[in-house]
C-alpha positions, 0 to 999 in steps of 0.5 A: 500500499503506498504511503502517498495516496494523494498528491495532497500528502506530499504537499502537506509533507513538503510544507511541514518540512519547509516550515520545520527547516525555517523554525530549526534555523531560527530557534535551533541555530539562532538565525533571526528571520527578516520580515520577508522570511516571515512572509515566505512562511505564510504560503506554506501554512496556507498550502498545509491547511489546504492539504489538511482540508482535502485529506480530512474532508470528504473522500471526494476532496482528496484529489479534487483539482480545485485544491491542487490548483489553489496549492499551485497558486499559493506556491507560485505566490511564494516563488514571487516573494522569495524572488523579491527577497533574493533581489533585495539580498543581491541589492538589485532593488530596495526592499520594503521599509520594514526590511531596513528598519526604516520607519520603525523607530517612532512608536505611535502608541504605548503598545508600539513602544512596548513591542519595540522594547520587547525584543531585538529588532528584526533582521535586515532583508538585504543581509544574508545570514547563511548561504550554501554554495553562494545561494541563500535560504531565500534562493533555495526557497525560489527553487523549492516553491517553483518545484512545488508549484510545478508539481501542483500544476502537473497533478492538477492537470492529471486530476482534471483529465482523470475526472 
């Protein structure tokens, strides 16, 4: 009996693995994420939720083309975020104001001031804290999400033709 009965199993496993790797880098190795790093985690959470909904829902949802298409779009959006992040790291373009710490020095309320004093400032998006073979974590995320988007699209096409 195969372990992966549905493409959603693999999407769930890949999403959980990517999130586990990011959290291990953050908490296990002390690599503080920048705001773009945090944004790149959101699509993995969304894809995991979609996959769980498909796997835990009615049997008809398991290979439903709509879930696979939505996962593909979510991964494609993450490819865009990661590509933007790589461009910021390589200084091809400037990042968001939150990437450089600009615009964060003024507290608009007591709650903002407490939040600013509660922890260290977020990491800068234009500095690469870790790389392997000259490719940063954002760069590897471009490849991973592009592959997951292609896998989702391929399984979506197959699911549509099988119905």
